[in-house]
C-alpha positions as CSV (number, residue, x, y, z in Angstrom):
1,M,-81.6,275.4,44.9
2,S,-85.2,275.1,45.4
3,G,-87.6,272.5,44.2
4,N,-89.0,274.8,41.6
5,N,-87.2,276.1,38.2
6,L,-86.3,279.7,39.4
7,T,-84.5,280.3,42.7
8,E,-84.8,284.0,44.2
9,I,-82.3,285.3,46.9
10,R,-82.5,288.5,49.0
11,W,-79.5,289.6,50.6
12,H,-79.5,292.1,53.6
13,A,-76.7,294.5,54.8
14,R,-75.2,297.7,55.2
15,G,-73.5,299.6,52.8
16,G,-70.1,299.2,52.8
17,Q,-69.9,295.7,54.0
18,G,-69.5,293.6,50.6
19,A,-72.8,292.3,49.8
20,V,-73.0,293.8,46.4
21,T,-69.8,291.9,45.6
22,A,-70.5,288.9,47.3
23,A,-73.9,288.4,45.2
24,K,-72.2,289.5,42.1
25,T,-69.2,287.1,42.9
26,L,-72.1,284.1,43.3
27,V,-73.1,284.7,39.8
28,E,-69.5,284.9,38.4
29,M,-69.1,281.2,40.4
30,I,-72.1,279.6,38.8
31,L,-71.6,281.1,35.5
32,P,-69.8,277.9,34.6
33,K,-72.9,276.2,35.4
34,G,-74.4,277.2,32.2
35,L,-77.5,278.6,34.6
36,Y,-78.8,281.6,34.4
37,F,-78.8,284.4,37.0
38,Q,-78.9,287.9,38.0
39,A,-77.3,290.0,40.2
40,F,-78.3,293.4,41.0
41,P,-78.8,296.1,43.9
42,E,-81.7,297.5,45.3
43,Y,-80.2,301.0,47.3
44,G,-79.9,304.8,46.0
45,P,-77.7,307.9,47.5
46,E,-77.4,305.8,51.0
47,R,-74.5,306.3,53.0
48,M,-72.1,303.6,54.2
49,G,-73.9,301.6,56.7
50,A,-77.5,302.3,55.2
51,P,-79.4,299.3,55.0
52,I,-79.2,297.9,51.5
53,Q,-80.7,295.0,49.6
54,I,-79.0,293.4,47.0
55,F,-81.1,290.4,44.9
56,N,-79.8,287.1,42.8
57,R,-82.4,285.1,40.6
58,I,-80.9,281.5,39.3
59,S,-82.7,279.4,36.9
60,P,-82.0,276.4,34.7
61,E,-84.0,278.2,32.4
62,P,-84.0,282.2,31.0
63,I,-85.3,284.5,33.7
64,F,-87.9,287.0,32.3
65,T,-88.2,288.5,35.4
66,Y,-86.8,292.2,36.5
67,C,-87.5,293.9,39.3
68,G,-86.6,293.5,43.1
69,V,-87.4,290.0,45.2
70,T,-90.3,290.6,47.1
71,E,-90.8,286.4,47.9
72,P,-87.7,285.0,48.1
73,D,-86.8,281.1,48.9
74,I,-83.7,282.4,50.7
75,V,-82.6,285.4,52.4
76,V,-79.0,286.4,53.6
77,V,-78.5,288.6,56.3
78,V,-75.0,289.8,56.5
79,D,-75.2,292.3,59.5
80,D,-77.3,291.0,62.2
81,S,-78.3,294.4,63.9
82,L,-80.2,294.8,60.6
83,M,-82.8,292.1,62.6
84,E,-84.1,295.0,64.7
85,V,-84.8,297.9,62.5
86,V,-85.9,296.1,58.7
87,D,-88.4,293.0,58.7
88,V,-85.8,290.7,56.9
89,T,-88.4,287.6,56.7
90,R,-90.6,290.2,54.7
91,G,-92.3,287.5,52.1
92,L,-89.9,284.7,52.8
93,K,-92.0,281.7,51.7
94,K,-93.0,279.8,54.6
95,G,-90.4,276.7,54.9
96,G,-88.0,279.2,53.4
97,T,-83.7,279.5,54.0
98,L,-82.3,282.3,56.3
99,V,-78.9,282.2,56.1
100,V,-78.0,284.8,59.2
101,N,-74.1,286.1,60.2
102,T,-74.7,285.8,64.0
103,H,-72.7,284.2,66.6
104,L,-76.1,282.8,68.3
105,E,-76.6,279.1,67.8
106,P,-79.7,278.8,65.2
107,E,-82.0,277.8,68.1
108,E,-81.5,281.0,70.1
109,L,-82.1,283.1,67.4
110,K,-85.0,281.3,66.3
111,K,-86.2,281.5,69.5
112,L,-85.3,285.2,70.2
113,Y,-86.9,286.2,66.4
114,S,-90.0,283.7,66.5
115,L,-88.3,282.5,63.0
116,G,-90.1,278.7,63.6
117,D,-91.2,278.9,60.3
118,Y,-88.1,279.4,58.5
119,E,-85.0,276.9,58.2
120,L,-82.3,278.7,59.7
121,Y,-78.7,278.3,59.6
122,T,-76.1,280.7,60.9
123,L,-72.4,281.5,60.9
124,D,-70.3,284.1,62.6
125,A,-68.5,285.6,59.9
126,T,-67.4,288.4,60.7
127,H,-65.4,286.4,63.6
128,L,-64.3,284.6,61.2
129,A,-63.1,287.3,58.9
130,M,-61.0,288.9,61.4
131,E,-59.5,285.5,62.5
132,I,-58.5,285.5,59.2
133,I,-58.4,288.3,57.2
134,G,-58.0,290.7,60.3
135,R,-61.0,293.0,58.6
136,P,-64.8,292.2,59.5
137,F,-65.6,291.9,56.0
138,A,-68.1,289.2,56.5
139,N,-69.6,289.0,52.7
140,V,-67.1,286.1,51.4
141,P,-68.1,283.7,54.5
142,M,-71.9,284.4,54.0
143,L,-71.1,283.5,50.0
144,G,-69.4,280.5,51.5
145,A,-72.4,279.6,53.7
146,L,-74.5,280.5,50.9
147,L,-73.4,278.2,48.3
148,F,-72.9,275.4,51.3
149,V,-76.5,275.7,52.0
150,T,-78.0,275.4,48.6
151,E,-75.4,273.2,47.6
152,L,-74.4,274.5,44.3
153,M,-71.2,273.4,44.4
154,K,-69.0,271.7,46.6
155,K,-66.1,273.2,48.7
156,D,-63.2,272.9,47.1
157,E,-64.8,273.7,43.5
158,A,-66.2,277.2,45.0
159,G,-62.2,277.6,46.3
160,D,-61.1,277.6,43.2
161,I,-63.8,279.3,41.4
162,L,-63.1,282.2,43.5
163,R,-59.2,281.7,43.7
164,E,-59.5,282.2,39.9
165,S,-61.8,285.4,39.7
166,F,-60.3,287.0,42.7
167,S,-56.7,286.6,41.4
168,K,-57.7,288.7,38.9
169,R,-58.5,291.7,40.9
170,F,-56.4,290.9,44.6
171,P,-52.8,290.4,45.2
172,E,-52.2,286.7,46.0
173,K,-52.1,287.1,50.1
174,V,-56.0,288.7,49.7
175,V,-56.8,285.8,47.3
176,E,-55.8,283.2,49.7
177,K,-57.1,284.5,52.7
178,N,-60.6,284.8,51.2
179,V,-60.2,281.6,50.2
180,T,-59.4,280.2,53.2
181,T,-62.5,282.1,54.5
182,L,-64.7,281.0,52.0
183,T,-64.0,277.2,52.6
184,R,-64.4,277.6,56.3
185,A,-67.8,279.0,56.2
186,Y,-68.5,275.5,54.0
187,E,-67.5,273.9,57.7
188,E,-68.7,276.3,60.5
189,V,-72.4,277.3,59.2
190,K,-74.5,276.0,61.3
191,S,-78.6,274.3,60.9
């Protein structure tokens, strides 16, 4: 988390990629930590595949801001094709953190998009999801990358909490694949 009391996160994804679920799962996972949080999307009648934004706020103190995140500390890009059509760094504080789902190395991405002002992390989350889950859902591995970057919790703790959360909604086989994907993201995120 950032040095001040409030950490603001903005997710960029396309409708149907599960980023809303990832942002809501993040707050569900940190609930036992006694932190205050928000998770909400900003989209209207966009169809599947349209660019969307989702926001999280995390703080040890009550949060009294109820608008979209315009100056995030962290930006998570679930679909790197959005970097061609959306200014994902808009408002990102100098020295802020950018976590991108891409097969590129951080230095390659930094040069390609002139991202020298930011702390950059990459993860080939789509490949990881395809390998383990068999579907291109990058939301859970990107959640794992975000948890690694923020140091909100350790890998095993995150896996246990995700297992507990997902077992209420999904069959055991699906739960275990998602837990594996989340924990592998910790190991494979690059900076």
